[in-house]
mmCIF file of the C-alpha atoms, coordinates in Angstrom:
data_MODEL
# 
_entry.id   MODEL 
# 
loop_
_atom_site.group_PDB 
_atom_site.id 
_atom_site.type_symbol 
_atom_site.label_atom_id 
_atom_site.label_alt_id 
_atom_site.label_comp_id 
_atom_site.label_asym_id 
_atom_site.label_entity_id 
_atom_site.label_seq_id 
_atom_site.pdbx_PDB_ins_code 
_atom_site.Cartn_x 
_atom_site.Cartn_y 
_atom_site.Cartn_z 
_atom_site.occupancy 
_atom_site.B_iso_or_equiv 
_atom_site.pdbx_formal_charge 
_atom_site.auth_seq_id 
_atom_site.auth_comp_id 
_atom_site.auth_asym_id 
_atom_site.auth_atom_id 
_atom_site.pdbx_PDB_model_num 
ATOM 1   C CA . MET A 1 1   ? 102.278 138.121 68.704 1.00 0.00 ? 1   MET A CA 1 
ATOM 2   C CA . PRO A 1 2   ? 103.585 138.712 65.154 1.00 0.00 ? 2   PRO A CA 1 
ATOM 3   C CA . PRO A 1 3   ? 105.273 142.034 64.363 1.00 0.00 ? 3   PRO A CA 1 
ATOM 4   C CA . LYS A 1 4   ? 103.095 144.780 62.917 1.00 0.00 ? 4   LYS A CA 1 
ATOM 5   C CA . SER A 1 5   ? 103.382 145.381 59.207 1.00 0.00 ? 5   SER A CA 1 
ATOM 6   C CA . LEU A 1 6   ? 104.113 148.835 57.798 1.00 0.00 ? 6   LEU A CA 1 
ATOM 7   C CA . HIS A 1 7   ? 101.585 150.527 55.541 1.00 0.00 ? 7   HIS A CA 1 
ATOM 8   C CA . TRP A 1 8   ? 102.685 153.542 53.469 1.00 0.00 ? 8   TRP A CA 1 
ATOM 9   C CA . THR A 1 9   ? 100.057 156.155 52.587 1.00 0.00 ? 9   THR A CA 1 
ATOM 10  C CA . PHE A 1 10  ? 100.077 157.860 49.193 1.00 0.00 ? 10  PHE A CA 1 
ATOM 11  C CA . HIS A 1 11  ? 100.792 161.137 50.994 1.00 0.00 ? 11  HIS A CA 1 
ATOM 12  C CA . ALA A 1 12  ? 103.880 159.635 52.648 1.00 0.00 ? 12  ALA A CA 1 
ATOM 13  C CA . ARG A 1 13  ? 105.128 158.268 49.306 1.00 0.00 ? 13  ARG A CA 1 
ATOM 14  C CA . ASP A 1 14  ? 104.633 161.679 47.652 1.00 0.00 ? 14  ASP A CA 1 
ATOM 15  C CA . LYS A 1 15  ? 106.481 163.469 50.460 1.00 0.00 ? 15  LYS A CA 1 
ATOM 16  C CA . MET A 1 16  ? 109.329 160.951 50.312 1.00 0.00 ? 16  MET A CA 1 
ATOM 17  C CA . ARG A 1 17  ? 109.648 161.562 46.579 1.00 0.00 ? 17  ARG A CA 1 
ATOM 18  C CA . PHE A 1 18  ? 109.536 165.356 47.084 1.00 0.00 ? 18  PHE A CA 1 
ATOM 19  C CA . TYR A 1 19  ? 112.194 165.364 49.826 1.00 0.00 ? 19  TYR A CA 1 
ATOM 20  C CA . ARG A 1 20  ? 114.223 162.584 48.148 1.00 0.00 ? 20  ARG A CA 1 
ATOM 21  C CA . LEU A 1 21  ? 113.920 160.172 51.062 1.00 0.00 ? 21  LEU A CA 1 
ATOM 22  C CA . SER A 1 22  ? 114.274 156.454 50.472 1.00 0.00 ? 22  SER A CA 1 
ATOM 23  C CA . GLU A 1 23  ? 112.098 153.873 52.169 1.00 0.00 ? 23  GLU A CA 1 
ATOM 24  C CA . GLN A 1 24  ? 115.194 152.570 53.950 1.00 0.00 ? 24  GLN A CA 1 
ATOM 25  C CA . ARG A 1 25  ? 116.020 156.035 55.338 1.00 0.00 ? 25  ARG A CA 1 
ATOM 26  C CA . VAL A 1 26  ? 112.478 156.472 56.654 1.00 0.00 ? 26  VAL A CA 1 
ATOM 27  C CA . ARG A 1 27  ? 112.624 153.006 58.239 1.00 0.00 ? 27  ARG A CA 1 
ATOM 28  C CA . GLN A 1 28  ? 115.922 153.963 59.879 1.00 0.00 ? 28  GLN A CA 1 
ATOM 29  C CA . VAL A 1 29  ? 114.305 157.033 61.471 1.00 0.00 ? 29  VAL A CA 1 
ATOM 30  C CA . PHE A 1 30  ? 111.344 154.893 62.509 1.00 0.00 ? 30  PHE A CA 1 
ATOM 31  C CA . HIS A 1 31  ? 113.534 152.222 64.169 1.00 0.00 ? 31  HIS A CA 1 
ATOM 32  C CA . ALA A 1 32  ? 116.161 154.526 65.740 1.00 0.00 ? 32  ALA A CA 1 
ATOM 33  C CA . PRO A 1 33  ? 114.701 157.992 66.415 1.00 0.00 ? 33  PRO A CA 1 
ATOM 34  C CA . LYS A 1 34  ? 116.668 160.674 68.235 1.00 0.00 ? 34  LYS A CA 1 
ATOM 35  C CA . ARG A 1 35  ? 113.425 162.186 69.578 1.00 0.00 ? 35  ARG A CA 1 
ATOM 36  C CA . VAL A 1 36  ? 109.816 160.980 69.770 1.00 0.00 ? 36  VAL A CA 1 
ATOM 37  C CA . GLU A 1 37  ? 106.884 163.335 70.277 1.00 0.00 ? 37  GLU A CA 1 
ATOM 38  C CA . GLU A 1 38  ? 103.140 163.183 70.170 1.00 0.00 ? 38  GLU A CA 1 
ATOM 39  C CA . GLY A 1 39  ? 101.930 164.033 66.663 1.00 0.00 ? 39  GLY A CA 1 
ATOM 40  C CA . VAL A 1 40  ? 99.719  167.004 65.832 1.00 0.00 ? 40  VAL A CA 1 
ATOM 41  C CA . ALA A 1 41  ? 96.968  164.767 64.453 1.00 0.00 ? 41  ALA A CA 1 
ATOM 42  C CA . PRO A 1 42  ? 95.123  162.658 67.048 1.00 0.00 ? 42  PRO A CA 1 
ATOM 43  C CA . LYS A 1 43  ? 96.599  159.245 67.893 1.00 0.00 ? 43  LYS A CA 1 
ATOM 44  C CA . THR A 1 44  ? 99.829  159.835 65.965 1.00 0.00 ? 44  THR A CA 1 
ATOM 45  C CA . ILE A 1 45  ? 103.494 159.814 66.893 1.00 0.00 ? 45  ILE A CA 1 
ATOM 46  C CA . ALA A 1 46  ? 106.221 161.951 65.307 1.00 0.00 ? 46  ALA A CA 1 
ATOM 47  C CA . MET A 1 47  ? 109.802 160.682 65.269 1.00 0.00 ? 47  MET A CA 1 
ATOM 48  C CA . MET A 1 48  ? 112.943 162.614 64.367 1.00 0.00 ? 48  MET A CA 1 
ATOM 49  C CA . ALA A 1 49  ? 116.516 161.755 63.482 1.00 0.00 ? 49  ALA A CA 1 
ATOM 50  C CA . PRO A 1 50  ? 119.208 164.153 62.256 1.00 0.00 ? 50  PRO A CA 1 
ATOM 51  C CA . THR A 1 51  ? 120.591 163.547 58.767 1.00 0.00 ? 51  THR A CA 1 
ATOM 52  C CA . SER A 1 52  ? 124.155 163.588 60.105 1.00 0.00 ? 52  SER A CA 1 
ATOM 53  C CA . THR A 1 53  ? 125.725 164.731 63.368 1.00 0.00 ? 53  THR A CA 1 
ATOM 54  C CA . LYS A 1 54  ? 128.944 166.491 64.195 1.00 0.00 ? 54  LYS A CA 1 
ATOM 55  C CA . GLY A 1 55  ? 130.248 165.457 67.581 1.00 0.00 ? 55  GLY A CA 1 
ATOM 56  C CA . ASN A 1 56  ? 132.663 167.855 69.196 1.00 0.00 ? 56  ASN A CA 1 
ATOM 57  C CA . ALA A 1 57  ? 134.864 166.482 71.969 1.00 0.00 ? 57  ALA A CA 1 
ATOM 58  C CA . GLY A 1 58  ? 132.990 166.982 75.228 1.00 0.00 ? 58  GLY A CA 1 
ATOM 59  C CA . LYS A 1 59  ? 130.316 169.177 73.624 1.00 0.00 ? 59  LYS A CA 1 
ATOM 60  C CA . GLU A 1 60  ? 126.765 168.622 72.471 1.00 0.00 ? 60  GLU A CA 1 
ATOM 61  C CA . GLU A 1 61  ? 126.095 167.008 69.094 1.00 0.00 ? 61  GLU A CA 1 
ATOM 62  C CA . THR A 1 62  ? 125.125 169.407 66.328 1.00 0.00 ? 62  THR A CA 1 
ATOM 63  C CA . TRP A 1 63  ? 123.286 168.948 63.039 1.00 0.00 ? 63  TRP A CA 1 
ATOM 64  C CA . SER A 1 64  ? 121.821 171.101 60.302 1.00 0.00 ? 64  SER A CA 1 
ATOM 65  C CA . GLN A 1 65  ? 118.916 168.964 59.012 1.00 0.00 ? 65  GLN A CA 1 
ATOM 66  C CA . GLU A 1 66  ? 116.334 166.617 60.481 1.00 0.00 ? 66  GLU A CA 1 
ATOM 67  C CA . ILE A 1 67  ? 114.145 163.912 59.001 1.00 0.00 ? 67  ILE A CA 1 
ATOM 68  C CA . TRP A 1 68  ? 110.698 163.517 60.543 1.00 0.00 ? 68  TRP A CA 1 
ATOM 69  C CA . VAL A 1 69  ? 108.290 160.590 60.232 1.00 0.00 ? 69  VAL A CA 1 
ATOM 70  C CA . MET A 1 70  ? 104.653 160.642 61.404 1.00 0.00 ? 70  MET A CA 1 
ATOM 71  C CA . VAL A 1 71  ? 103.153 157.259 62.327 1.00 0.00 ? 71  VAL A CA 1 
ATOM 72  C CA . GLU A 1 72  ? 99.696  156.047 63.332 1.00 0.00 ? 72  GLU A CA 1 
ATOM 73  C CA . ASP A 1 73  ? 99.614  152.799 65.315 1.00 0.00 ? 73  ASP A CA 1 
ATOM 74  C CA . LYS A 1 74  ? 96.637  150.522 64.751 1.00 0.00 ? 74  LYS A CA 1 
ATOM 75  C CA . LYS A 1 75  ? 95.927  147.022 65.999 1.00 0.00 ? 75  LYS A CA 1 
ATOM 76  C CA . ASN A 1 76  ? 97.913  145.029 63.399 1.00 0.00 ? 76  ASN A CA 1 
ATOM 77  C CA . VAL A 1 77  ? 99.402  147.782 61.242 1.00 0.00 ? 77  VAL A CA 1 
ATOM 78  C CA . ARG A 1 78  ? 101.717 150.755 61.633 1.00 0.00 ? 78  ARG A CA 1 
ATOM 79  C CA . LYS A 1 79  ? 100.719 153.394 59.126 1.00 0.00 ? 79  LYS A CA 1 
ATOM 80  C CA . ILE A 1 80  ? 103.418 155.809 57.901 1.00 0.00 ? 80  ILE A CA 1 
ATOM 81  C CA . ILE A 1 81  ? 101.335 158.944 57.361 1.00 0.00 ? 81  ILE A CA 1 
ATOM 82  C CA . SER A 1 82  ? 104.032 161.404 56.337 1.00 0.00 ? 82  SER A CA 1 
ATOM 83  C CA . ALA A 1 83  ? 107.772 161.936 56.123 1.00 0.00 ? 83  ALA A CA 1 
ATOM 84  C CA . TRP A 1 84  ? 109.664 165.161 55.586 1.00 0.00 ? 84  TRP A CA 1 
ATOM 85  C CA . ARG A 1 85  ? 113.043 166.852 55.787 1.00 0.00 ? 85  ARG A CA 1 
ATOM 86  C CA . TYR A 1 86  ? 113.358 169.904 58.032 1.00 0.00 ? 86  TYR A CA 1 
ATOM 87  C CA . PRO A 1 87  ? 116.171 172.357 57.218 1.00 0.00 ? 87  PRO A CA 1 
ATOM 88  C CA . GLY A 1 88  ? 117.440 173.248 60.662 1.00 0.00 ? 88  GLY A CA 1 
ATOM 89  C CA . ARG A 1 89  ? 117.120 172.088 64.232 1.00 0.00 ? 89  ARG A CA 1 
ATOM 90  C CA . THR A 1 90  ? 113.773 171.963 66.018 1.00 0.00 ? 90  THR A CA 1 
ATOM 91  C CA . LYS A 1 91  ? 113.216 172.432 69.717 1.00 0.00 ? 91  LYS A CA 1 
ATOM 92  C CA . PRO A 1 92  ? 111.224 169.857 71.699 1.00 0.00 ? 92  PRO A CA 1 
ATOM 93  C CA . ARG A 1 93  ? 107.590 170.913 72.105 1.00 0.00 ? 93  ARG A CA 1 
ATOM 94  C CA . SER A 1 94  ? 106.148 171.895 75.425 1.00 0.00 ? 94  SER A CA 1 
ATOM 95  C CA . ALA A 1 95  ? 102.855 170.514 76.717 1.00 0.00 ? 95  ALA A CA 1 
ATOM 96  C CA . ALA A 1 96  ? 101.215 173.951 76.311 1.00 0.00 ? 96  ALA A CA 1 
ATOM 97  C CA . ALA A 1 97  ? 102.241 174.181 72.652 1.00 0.00 ? 97  ALA A CA 1 
ATOM 98  C CA . MET A 1 98  ? 100.923 170.677 71.978 1.00 0.00 ? 98  MET A CA 1 
ATOM 99  C CA . GLU A 1 99  ? 97.573  171.537 73.575 1.00 0.00 ? 99  GLU A CA 1 
ATOM 100 C CA . GLN A 1 100 ? 97.294  174.712 71.489 1.00 0.00 ? 100 GLN A CA 1 
ATOM 101 C CA . MET A 1 101 ? 98.049  172.816 68.247 1.00 0.00 ? 101 MET A CA 1 
ATOM 102 C CA . ARG A 1 102 ? 95.575  170.074 69.175 1.00 0.00 ? 102 ARG A CA 1 
ATOM 103 C CA . LYS A 1 103 ? 92.882  172.692 69.797 1.00 0.00 ? 103 LYS A CA 1 
ATOM 104 C CA . ALA A 1 104 ? 93.560  174.355 66.428 1.00 0.00 ? 104 ALA A CA 1 
ATOM 105 C CA . TYR A 1 105 ? 93.467  170.972 64.669 1.00 0.00 ? 105 TYR A CA 1 
ATOM 106 C CA . ASN A 1 106 ? 90.151  170.033 66.278 1.00 0.00 ? 106 ASN A CA 1 
ATOM 107 C CA . GLU A 1 107 ? 88.641  173.406 65.280 1.00 0.00 ? 107 GLU A CA 1 
ATOM 108 C CA . TYR A 1 108 ? 89.812  172.851 61.704 1.00 0.00 ? 108 TYR A CA 1 
ATOM 109 C CA . LYS A 1 109 ? 88.443  169.305 61.679 1.00 0.00 ? 109 LYS A CA 1 
ATOM 110 C CA . THR A 1 110 ? 84.987  170.379 62.923 1.00 0.00 ? 110 THR A CA 1 
ATOM 111 C CA . SER A 1 111 ? 84.808  173.236 60.396 1.00 0.00 ? 111 SER A CA 1 
ATOM 112 C CA . GLU A 1 112 ? 85.765  170.773 57.623 1.00 0.00 ? 112 GLU A CA 1 
ATOM 113 C CA . GLU A 1 113 ? 82.906  168.425 58.569 1.00 0.00 ? 113 GLU A CA 1 
ATOM 114 C CA . LYS A 1 114 ? 80.246  171.154 58.263 1.00 0.00 ? 114 LYS A CA 1 
# 
């Protein structure tokens, strides 16, 4: 099976320009993420990699910024939906928080359709 091609949305390109992220940097996060989570939007995946890490001898790695990439996987294409820079360090989401965000998103989506 041939590898899936990447498709970049206009939104992703605009966000990359805003946060000064190159296509290569976004690909690097996509191919070697530090953390992968389920995205807020249905059927999406969010991937994170720190901009740079400081490793202290015997201690946990630390960083001050993260780069996030949101991806939607389709049959033959991987669609980069968004990319952004987060100033700080995020905590992994719990299942309860994800369910609450999914519920809020679905309520928003149904109100948008009316």
